[in-house]
C-alpha positions as CSV (number, residue, x, y, z in Angstrom):
1,M,11.7,37.7,-15.5
2,S,12.2,41.3,-13.9
3,Q,15.4,43.1,-14.5
4,Y,15.9,43.0,-10.6
5,E,15.8,39.1,-10.3
6,P,19.2,37.4,-10.4
7,N,20.5,35.8,-13.6
8,L,21.0,32.4,-12.0
9,K,23.0,31.0,-14.9
10,T,25.5,33.8,-14.4
11,Y,25.9,33.1,-10.6
12,E,26.3,29.3,-11.7
13,R,29.0,30.2,-14.0
14,E,30.9,32.2,-11.9
15,R,30.7,29.5,-9.2
16,I,32.0,27.0,-11.6
17,V,34.9,29.1,-12.4
18,L,35.7,30.2,-8.8
19,E,35.4,26.6,-7.5
20,T,37.9,25.6,-10.3
21,I,40.3,28.0,-9.8
22,R,40.2,27.3,-5.9
23,N,40.7,23.5,-6.6
24,Y,43.3,24.0,-9.2
25,P,45.3,27.0,-8.2
26,D,48.5,26.1,-10.1
27,L,46.7,25.8,-13.7
28,H,47.6,28.4,-16.1
29,H,44.7,30.1,-18.0
30,N,44.8,27.5,-21.0
31,A,44.7,24.5,-18.7
32,L,42.0,26.2,-16.6
33,M,40.1,26.7,-19.7
34,K,40.4,23.1,-20.7
35,L,38.8,21.8,-17.7
36,I,35.8,24.2,-18.1
37,V,35.0,24.3,-21.7
38,P,33.1,22.8,-23.5
39,E,31.6,20.9,-20.4
40,F,30.3,23.8,-18.6
41,M,30.4,26.7,-20.9
42,A,31.5,27.9,-24.2
43,K,34.9,29.8,-24.7
44,T,33.3,33.0,-24.9
45,T,31.2,32.4,-21.9
46,F,34.2,31.5,-19.9
47,E,36.3,34.7,-20.8
48,K,33.3,36.9,-20.2
49,T,32.7,35.1,-16.7
50,R,36.5,35.4,-15.8
51,D,36.3,39.0,-16.9
52,S,33.2,39.8,-14.6
53,L,35.0,37.8,-11.5
54,I,38.1,40.1,-12.1
55,D,35.9,43.3,-12.4
56,K,34.1,42.4,-9.1
57,A,37.8,41.7,-7.8
58,I,36.6,38.3,-6.7
59,I,39.8,36.7,-8.3
60,T,43.3,38.4,-9.3
61,V,45.4,37.6,-12.2
62,L,49.2,36.9,-11.6
63,T,51.5,36.6,-14.7
64,K,54.3,34.6,-14.8
65,A,56.4,34.3,-17.9
66,N,53.8,34.5,-20.6
67,M,51.2,32.5,-18.6
68,K,48.2,34.0,-16.5
69,F,47.3,32.3,-13.2
70,Y,44.1,33.0,-11.4
71,H,43.6,33.2,-7.6
72,P,40.7,34.0,-5.3
73,S,41.3,37.6,-3.8
74,N,42.4,38.1,-0.4
75,N,40.1,39.9,2.1
76,Y,37.3,40.0,-0.4
77,E,34.8,40.5,2.0
78,S,36.3,43.5,3.5
79,K,37.1,44.9,-0.1
80,S,33.5,44.4,-1.2
81,Q,32.0,45.9,1.7
82,H,34.3,49.3,1.0
83,Q,33.5,48.9,-2.5
84,V,29.5,48.8,-1.7
85,E,30.1,51.7,0.6
86,R,31.8,53.8,-2.1
87,N,29.4,53.1,-4.8
88,T,26.4,53.6,-2.4
89,T,27.7,56.7,-1.2
90,N,28.6,58.1,-4.4
91,Y,25.2,57.0,-5.8
92,F,23.5,58.8,-3.3
93,H,25.3,62.0,-3.9
94,D,24.4,61.8,-7.4
95,I,20.9,61.3,-7.0
96,K,20.6,64.2,-4.6
97,S,22.1,66.6,-7.2
98,Q,19.6,65.0,-9.9
99,I,16.7,65.8,-7.7
100,K,17.8,69.3,-7.1
101,R,17.8,69.8,-11.0
102,L,14.4,68.2,-11.2
103,D,12.5,71.4,-9.8
104,T,13.6,73.2,-13.1
105,D,14.1,70.6,-15.6
106,Y,11.0,68.2,-14.8
107,L,8.3,70.7,-16.2
108,H,9.9,70.9,-19.8
109,K,9.9,67.2,-20.3
110,D,7.3,65.4,-22.3
111,I,4.9,62.9,-20.3
112,D,7.0,59.7,-21.4
113,E,10.3,61.4,-20.1
114,K,8.4,62.5,-17.0
115,I,7.2,59.0,-16.2
116,N,10.7,57.5,-17.1
117,I,12.4,60.2,-14.8
118,A,10.3,59.6,-11.8
119,N,10.5,55.8,-11.8
120,S,14.2,56.1,-12.6
121,L,14.8,58.3,-9.6
122,L,12.5,56.2,-7.3
123,R,14.1,53.0,-8.2
124,N,17.5,54.6,-7.7
125,L,16.7,56.0,-4.4
126,L,15.2,52.4,-3.1
127,Q,18.6,50.7,-4.4
128,T,20.4,53.1,-2.6
129,D,18.5,52.6,0.7
130,N,19.1,48.9,0.4
131,G,22.9,49.8,0.1
132,F,22.7,51.5,3.3
133,T,20.7,49.0,4.8
134,I,23.2,46.3,3.7
135,L,26.0,48.3,5.1
136,D,24.3,48.7,8.4
137,A,23.6,45.0,8.6
138,G,27.2,44.1,7.8
139,K,28.7,46.7,10.3
140,N,26.2,46.3,13.0
141,P,23.1,44.7,12.8
142,N,21.7,46.1,16.1
143,K,22.4,49.7,15.2
144,T,21.4,52.0,12.4
145,L,24.5,53.7,11.4
146,Y,23.2,55.3,8.3
147,K,20.3,56.7,9.7
148,D,20.6,60.3,8.4
149,E,21.2,58.8,4.8
150,H,18.0,56.7,5.4
151,L,16.2,60.0,6.2
152,A,17.5,62.0,3.4
153,I,16.3,59.2,1.0
154,Q,12.9,59.5,2.6
155,Q,12.8,63.0,2.3
156,L,14.1,62.7,-1.4
157,I,11.4,60.1,-2.3
158,H,8.9,62.7,-0.8
159,K,10.2,65.3,-2.9
160,V,9.8,63.1,-6.1
161,F,6.2,62.6,-5.2
162,E,5.7,66.2,-4.7
163,I,7.0,67.2,-8.0
164,V,4.8,64.7,-9.7
165,R,1.9,66.1,-7.7
166,N,2.5,69.6,-8.7
167,D,2.8,68.7,-12.3
168,R,0.2,69.6,-14.8
169,D,0.4,66.0,-16.1
170,S,0.2,64.4,-12.7
171,E,-3.1,62.5,-13.3
172,I,-1.3,60.4,-16.0
173,I,2.1,60.2,-14.2
174,F,1.3,59.4,-10.8
175,P,-0.7,56.1,-11.8
176,A,2.1,54.9,-14.2
177,M,4.7,55.8,-11.2
178,V,2.6,53.7,-8.6
179,S,2.2,50.8,-11.1
180,Y,6.0,50.6,-11.6
181,L,6.4,50.9,-7.6
182,G,4.3,47.8,-7.3
183,F,7.0,45.6,-8.9
184,M,9.6,46.7,-6.3
185,L,7.4,46.7,-3.3
186,P,6.2,43.5,-1.0
187,Q,3.1,41.9,-2.7
188,N,0.2,40.1,-0.7
189,S,1.9,36.8,-0.1
190,L,5.3,35.4,-0.6
191,N,3.8,32.1,-1.5
192,K,2.0,33.0,-5.0
């Protein structure tokens, strides 16, 4: 399984915990855990799943006396869109600064580091572009609101290719980079 494919067990566990919280909003932590453990998952898995849902702000914790109660977050869709926008924008600016330093730093790396850096930057640029595409679709599916960012990402991808092309080890790095990109780009058929 590729690291970019979703872990279906994680999503299934999150769904089970979230559904149980929605169906039994008045249950405290231990009572909720008794419904889920061991039928659906182990105690540690439940706790990791609960923590993940809290970290993603999908559920909130309310403490009464010495008991914890979990509730689905209000306005999760709106909050998540703001989170995606903040993360994508911050990531975009971080990548731009990394690529600015690339002109001087790249030459001094060994071949494996150069390949890893190029692949990492391309993956991060494509993921950031996906973030802006999701934001465009969520805000207005008929208009590209992040046109400048999409164009800048395109230019940054070009710059990464140029740096690799002009490197003394480009004959080794470029094929490895293109091979890596093959995992992230559309294949010949979706029905393979």
